[in-house]
N, C-alpha and C positions, 0 to 999 in steps of 0.2 A: 591644558591648562590642568593647575595645581587643588583647585579647591571641587569638592564634591560636586555632584547636578545633587539638584531638591528635588523634594515635593511638597507637598501642600498639606499639612497638619491637620491647622485648624481655621475656623472664620471666627471671629467674635465682635461682638457690637458691646463697645465698651460702656454706654450708657445705658445698656440694657433692650433697647429697641429704638426700630429707626423710624422715621417716616412720619407725617404727620398725622393725626386720626384719621380714621375711614382710608387714609391712601389707598392701602392694598384691599384682595377680595383674598379672604381664605377659600372657597371655590375654584377662583381663577385667579391664582398668588402668578407674580411678575414674574420676568425671566429675568434668571440672576448666571451671571457667568464670570468668569475669572479671567482676567483679561493683563496683556503688558501694557502698559498706560502710554508708553512712547511708542505704540504702533497698532493699539487697539485689537494685536494678534491673541488668539489664546493657545496658540500650539508652543510646546516647550520647545524649545530652539535644539537642543542635547539629538545625540544619537537613539535610533528605536522610542522619540519621545510618548506617550501618553498623556492626551487632553485632560485637566481633574476638572470633575461632574460636584455640582452642589445641588441641595435643595433649599429652596426658603420654607420658614415654618410663619406664618403667619395668624395674629390675636385675633380669633374669631367676635372678639368684644369691641377692642379698639382698632381692627383696622391696621396694627402696623408689623413692623416687620420686625420679629420676637428673636429669629434664631437661623443659621442658615449651618447644615447639617451636609459633610461630607460625604458626599455616595461614593466617590473614586480620586482616593489622593492624587491623580496624574503619577509623573514620573520625568527624569530627566530633564528639567526648567534647568538655565544656566545658572550660575551662580548671578550673574551680572542682572538676571532678570529677577530676584530677590526683591528686591527696593522697589523695583517695576510694578508689581502685581498687585493688581486692586479689584473689586468688586464693582462690575456691569447691573445695574437694574432698569430693564427695560431703555437700553441703548444710553442711559446714563451712565459714566466710569463717579463714584462713589468718594470721598476721598476718608484719605485715611484711618484719618483722626475719628469718622464715625462709623465705621467699618472695614476692622485692620484682618489682611492675607499673614495668615503664620506660616513657615517656612520650616523644613528641616533638610539635613542633608540629609541624602543617599548612603547608607555605610551598608557593605559585603562583610558576614563573619565568616572566619574559616573553622569549617570544620576538623579540616583534619589537614595535613603533611606529610608526603614520606622524609625519607633521609636525606640527602645529600648522595648522589653516584657519585664516583670519580672525578667525573667533571665540573662538578659543583649543581645540578641539576636537581631540584623537588619538583614533585607534580603539587601543588596545592587544590584542595577539593572546600567548597564554598557551601554555605547551609542553603546560601538564595542562589536564585535563576539568574545570571548576571548578561541583560541581554543587548549585548553590544562585542564585538570583536576588542579585543586588544592584541595591537600588532605584537611583534616580535622587537625588544629592544624599547618597547615604554617602558619607564618606571613605574612603580606600584608603590605608593608609604603602605603600610601594614605594620597598626599602632596597637596598643592594648586598649580595650572600650576601658568605661567608667561602667560597673557591674556594681550594683547593690542587689543582692538577696537576703527575701526576707519570709517567714513562711507562720503559717498560723497570726497572724497580722491582727487586733484587734481597730476595726476603720469606724468609731460610733463618732458620730455629729462629725466629723470634718467640716473644718470651714463654716460651723456653726459657732464657734468664738471658745476661748480657754476658760471661761467660768461653769464650775459642774453647775451651780442654781440659773442657769440662761439658757447652756444648749440642750433643750429638751424641747420635743414640741407644745407640750405645756407651758412654754412661754413666749411659744412665738417661733422657737429657733426654727429654719430653713437650712437641713446638708447642705452644701455642694459635692457631689460624689466626683467629680471630675479634679477634685483638690486632694482626694486620696493620694495617686501616684502622680507626678510631673517628673517625664523622662526627657530630657533635652538635649538636644545636640546629638544625636544617638548613643546617648546612654541605655542603658536595658535595666530591667528593675524586673525580674523574675519575682513574682506573688502570689502566695494564699490570702484572701483575708473574709473578714466577718463585718458586715455592718451593722449599723443599728437595729434594719429591720430582720436580722438575720442569714441574708443574702451572702450565700459562698461563692466568692471568684475565683478563678484557678487565673493569675495575668488579667488584661484588659480586655483578651478575646468572648472568656468564658464563663458563665456564671451560673449557677444552683437557685432561682428562685424561692426561696422558702414559704414567702403568704399564699404564691399561686402553683405552688409543688411542677414550676415549669426547668424547662435547662434552655439558654440559647446561649450562642456563639457564632462565631463569621462561618468558620465551617466544620463540619465532624466527619471524619471516617468514620465508617459501620462493619460489621459483620458480611462476611458476602452472606452468612444466614438472615439477613438483617435487609441485607439489600437484594437475594434474589424470593425469599419469601412473597412478597407482595405480587412481584410477576408472575410467578407461577400460579397464586388466586388467580392472578386477572387474567392468565390464559386459557383458566380451565372453567370459570365462567364464563368468559365466554365461549368454548367449545361447547358447551352444552345448548 
């Protein structure tokens, strides 16, 4: 295999909504799966594959499907599966012109490498965990990735147009936050930014929300005191 394995990056609904009026229920949403249209399988065919998981969002007023969020991007779909990936709703496979599954290649980034020894051998350390064995003698391509670094960028009303007279909420403009950063085919865009609400983003996985005074992110690493103090207090209370 010469092409990278794939994962699911997003699912888009080109028209903004799918289904007829009151077709779906927000309180009992439909079953939504990502399947290979050639055989109906949800399983990646690559080594140590993990099946992608999604969650549907139903508009409570119209009863139409308005979004499909990625819960788990999965991993190790074969390149040959990319063109055949479809959304299946309640057992029916949906045409990609109505709902499209977007895939991206999986790349592993090099953290460091040792100087070659007398035999020309070097030890390469990756930033990510490689979930399968690479046999001796297997050729591996190492390439320089496309990388853009931007710091303290002002992302105000992105996606609302280019006219200063019409991009504000007063004029009915609706910003599209997803358009702030668009990284395709393994490109990386490390950034810090502030949007029109004053929210401060550190990459796409960490945000300081100014209006609500909250912090959200995909994962956090706490200091040892922050991890142990709640446990100590709980044990102390239960021992009384």
